[in-house]
C-alpha beads as a LAMMPS data file, in Angstrom:
LAMMPS data file: protein, C-alpha beads

125 atoms
124 bonds

1 atom types
1 bond types

-500.0 500.0 xlo xhi
-500.0 500.0 ylo yhi
-500.0 500.0 zlo zhi

Masses

1 110.0

Atoms # bond

1 1 1 -18.373 3.909 -2.722
2 1 1 -14.995 3.557 -0.433
3 1 1 -13.001 7.062 0.604
4 1 1 -9.446 6.154 1.274
5 1 1 -6.637 8.313 3.030
6 1 1 -3.259 7.637 3.313
7 1 1 -1.022 8.977 5.586
8 1 1 2.693 8.159 7.204
9 1 1 5.083 9.058 4.633
10 1 1 8.136 11.756 5.120
11 1 1 11.685 11.794 4.699
12 1 1 13.695 8.820 5.998
13 1 1 17.432 7.856 5.781
14 1 1 18.577 4.725 3.696
15 1 1 17.836 2.135 6.066
16 1 1 15.405 3.833 8.003
17 1 1 11.810 2.747 8.744
18 1 1 8.351 4.000 7.909
19 1 1 4.747 2.729 8.347
20 1 1 2.025 4.255 6.286
21 1 1 -1.408 3.834 7.442
22 1 1 -4.396 4.071 5.124
23 1 1 -8.061 4.456 6.629
24 1 1 -11.117 3.829 4.798
25 1 1 -14.423 4.656 4.570
26 1 1 -18.059 3.817 3.224
27 1 1 -19.011 0.187 2.236
28 1 1 -17.904 -3.167 4.011
29 1 1 -14.082 -2.471 3.904
30 1 1 -13.696 -6.088 5.565
31 1 1 -14.641 -7.509 2.080
32 1 1 -12.390 -5.774 -0.357
33 1 1 -8.309 -7.280 -1.179
34 1 1 -6.004 -4.042 -0.500
35 1 1 -3.039 -3.199 -2.173
36 1 1 0.146 -0.300 -2.096
37 1 1 1.302 0.728 -4.554
38 1 1 3.927 3.601 -5.421
39 1 1 4.609 6.081 -8.557
40 1 1 7.725 7.885 -9.401
41 1 1 7.433 11.216 -11.858
42 1 1 7.252 9.955 -15.526
43 1 1 6.542 6.271 -14.795
44 1 1 3.536 3.864 -14.733
45 1 1 2.184 3.126 -10.846
46 1 1 3.750 -0.278 -9.831
47 1 1 2.376 -2.979 -7.632
48 1 1 4.002 -3.478 -3.859
49 1 1 1.946 -5.519 -2.113
50 1 1 -1.144 -6.699 -1.472
51 1 1 -3.801 -8.609 0.925
52 1 1 -6.831 -10.410 0.513
53 1 1 -9.596 -9.347 2.498
54 1 1 -9.703 -12.452 4.345
55 1 1 -6.265 -12.140 5.478
56 1 1 -5.144 -15.367 4.551
57 1 1 -2.542 -14.372 1.798
58 1 1 -0.348 -11.802 0.891
59 1 1 1.649 -10.812 -1.446
60 1 1 5.020 -8.639 -2.615
61 1 1 7.014 -7.184 -5.311
62 1 1 10.295 -9.165 -5.612
63 1 1 11.621 -5.473 -4.991
64 1 1 10.253 -4.683 -1.342
65 1 1 10.382 -8.662 -0.439
66 1 1 11.865 -8.987 3.387
67 1 1 11.802 -5.846 3.775
68 1 1 7.952 -4.355 3.578
69 1 1 5.470 -6.375 5.485
70 1 1 1.154 -5.482 4.704
71 1 1 -1.119 -5.844 7.274
72 1 1 -4.868 -4.407 8.015
73 1 1 -6.890 -4.277 11.063
74 1 1 -10.828 -4.678 9.903
75 1 1 -11.912 -3.198 13.350
76 1 1 -9.894 -0.340 12.907
77 1 1 -10.928 0.356 8.983
78 1 1 -7.221 0.334 8.327
79 1 1 -4.911 -1.473 6.506
80 1 1 -0.663 -1.270 6.843
81 1 1 2.595 -0.637 5.192
82 1 1 5.688 -1.283 7.611
83 1 1 8.805 -0.275 5.167
84 1 1 11.665 -1.083 6.827
85 1 1 15.522 -1.144 5.310
86 1 1 14.591 1.786 3.332
87 1 1 16.634 1.950 0.078
88 1 1 16.952 5.325 -2.094
89 1 1 14.941 3.700 -4.938
90 1 1 12.046 3.397 -2.588
91 1 1 11.338 7.203 -3.493
92 1 1 7.776 7.798 -4.557
93 1 1 4.424 8.344 -3.962
94 1 1 2.445 5.436 -2.306
95 1 1 -1.069 4.855 -2.772
96 1 1 -3.379 2.545 -1.490
97 1 1 -5.823 1.034 -3.363
98 1 1 -9.083 -1.383 -2.870
99 1 1 -10.214 -3.889 -5.123
100 1 1 -13.642 -5.048 -4.457
101 1 1 -14.185 -8.004 -6.992
102 1 1 -11.791 -11.016 -5.617
103 1 1 -10.460 -12.421 -2.529
104 1 1 -6.980 -12.437 -4.597
105 1 1 -4.309 -10.352 -5.513
106 1 1 -4.132 -8.265 -8.473
107 1 1 -0.973 -6.664 -9.376
108 1 1 -1.956 -4.173 -12.677
109 1 1 -3.863 -0.477 -11.013
110 1 1 -6.500 -1.401 -13.421
111 1 1 -7.987 -3.580 -11.198
112 1 1 -8.464 -1.602 -8.461
113 1 1 -11.640 0.411 -7.728
114 1 1 -10.878 2.727 -5.188
115 1 1 -7.683 4.826 -4.424
116 1 1 -6.478 7.271 -1.650
117 1 1 -4.636 10.884 -2.601
118 1 1 -0.613 9.174 -2.020
119 1 1 1.593 9.799 0.377
120 1 1 4.938 10.906 -0.350
121 1 1 8.220 8.385 0.860
122 1 1 11.461 10.025 0.246
123 1 1 14.647 7.922 1.564
124 1 1 18.429 9.813 1.512
125 1 1 21.226 8.307 0.596

Bonds

1 1 1 2
2 1 2 3
3 1 3 4
4 1 4 5
5 1 5 6
6 1 6 7
7 1 7 8
8 1 8 9
9 1 9 10
10 1 10 11
11 1 11 12
12 1 12 13
13 1 13 14
14 1 14 15
15 1 15 16
16 1 16 17
17 1 17 18
18 1 18 19
19 1 19 20
20 1 20 21
21 1 21 22
22 1 22 23
23 1 23 24
24 1 24 25
25 1 25 26
26 1 26 27
27 1 27 28
28 1 28 29
29 1 29 30
30 1 30 31
31 1 31 32
32 1 32 33
33 1 33 34
34 1 34 35
35 1 35 36
36 1 36 37
37 1 37 38
38 1 38 39
39 1 39 40
40 1 40 41
41 1 41 42
42 1 42 43
43 1 43 44
44 1 44 45
45 1 45 46
46 1 46 47
47 1 47 48
48 1 48 49
49 1 49 50
50 1 50 51
51 1 51 52
52 1 52 53
53 1 53 54
54 1 54 55
55 1 55 56
56 1 56 57
57 1 57 58
58 1 58 59
59 1 59 60
60 1 60 61
61 1 61 62
62 1 62 63
63 1 63 64
64 1 64 65
65 1 65 66
66 1 66 67
67 1 67 68
68 1 68 69
69 1 69 70
70 1 70 71
71 1 71 72
72 1 72 73
73 1 73 74
74 1 74 75
75 1 75 76
76 1 76 77
77 1 77 78
78 1 78 79
79 1 79 80
80 1 80 81
81 1 81 82
82 1 82 83
83 1 83 84
84 1 84 85
85 1 85 86
86 1 86 87
87 1 87 88
88 1 88 89
89 1 89 90
90 1 90 91
91 1 91 92
92 1 92 93
93 1 93 94
94 1 94 95
95 1 95 96
96 1 96 97
97 1 97 98
98 1 98 99
99 1 99 100
100 1 100 101
101 1 101 102
102 1 102 103
103 1 103 104
104 1 104 105
105 1 105 106
106 1 106 107
107 1 107 108
108 1 108 109
109 1 109 110
110 1 110 111
111 1 111 112
112 1 112 113
113 1 113 114
114 1 114 115
115 1 115 116
116 1 116 117
117 1 117 118
118 1 118 119
119 1 119 120
120 1 120 121
121 1 121 122
122 1 122 123
123 1 123 124
124 1 124 125
């Protein structure tokens, strides 16, 4: 079992930055591929970024490529999402998730085994 807790969300103006953190506890965090997802009311949860457990591969949705950076610190059991040049359309609840099955990145929420409770990001125009 893995428990995930996100933090770092908040209100920011367009063009600003936020850094989300996700701290994991429980089983071997370093062997999980980690992903960040986001969701707005009435919409499906969508993939934002992922990083393999070996950190040798990252993958981003086209909507955030060049603006967001995912990273992990296995010594701290933490995965980060650095978000720069934020836009109002980035407003959502952001979730981190753990995929225990692979060392490659999958986009579908159903492939992930563990989820955090989410953190709200609001970007004002």
